[in-house]
N, C-alpha and C positions, 0 to 999 in steps of 0.2 A: 868221792871216788877213791881215795887212797885205800888200797887193799893190797896186802902182801903179794898175792898172786898176780895182780895187775901191775904193781910197781916193778916186778921182775920180768914182765913180758916185754919183748922188743916191739917197737912200733914202726910201721911202714905205711907210706902213702899207698892207697888202693891202686891196684893194677888198672891202667886205663886213665888214671888221673895224672895231671901234669902241673907242676909249679912253674910259673913263667913270669919273667919281668915284662911289664907293659909300660913302655916309655911314655906313651901318650897320656897316661894318668899318673905316672911317676910312682908306681906301686907294683907289688907282686899280685898275681891272680892265681887261683887254682882253677884249672880247666878240667871239666869232667863231662861224661856223656850227658847231654841235655842241659848244660849250664856252666856257669862260672861264678866264682866268689872273689871279690876284691878283699885283700888281706891287709891288716895293719902290721906294724913292725914286729910286734910280739908273735902274732899268729904266723907270720912268715918264718921267724926264727924257730918256732916250734916245729913247723912242717919241714924245714931244712934238716932238723935233727931226726925226723921220722924216716930214717934210712935203712931200717932193718937191723941195725947194729946197736942202736941206743935203746935202753929201757926207759920206762917212764921215770924211774928214779934218776937215771943219768941225765935225762932232759931237764928235769926240775933242778937238779944240782948245778948243771951247766948254766942254765938261764937265770937262776936266782942271783948269780953274781953280776950278770949284765943288766938285770931288771930287779934291783933291790926292793925289799919291802914285802910285807905280808900280802898286800893287795896283788902284786905281780904273781906270787906263788898261787894264790887263789885263782887268778885269771888263767894261769897255765893249766891247772886242773880242770877248770870250767871249759876252756877251749878244747882240750884233749877229749874230755867227755862228750862235748857236742860234736866234734869231728868224728869220733867213733860212732856215735848214734846216727850221724848223717851218712855214714859209710865212706868217709873220706880217708880214714886210716884203718888199718887192721892190726891186731895184736897177735903175736906168735909166742 
């Protein structure tokens, strides 16, 4: 997924979607029309950064310090790609 145009795009959670803490399962969920997704810690941190102010590059740089290792970097790109393809996030 790394592409100079995409890395400089800002990311934002899709309008009508909501990131919410769900105490009963001790995890964050993403609510959207017609469904919900339970998120792990990395996915939650990524979506918190998708605030319309952070670029993909900003998000990767910020999270790679909290989740060290090449595997985490790869997982960040994979999650953002999947979230974009599923319509959970938009790029500006």
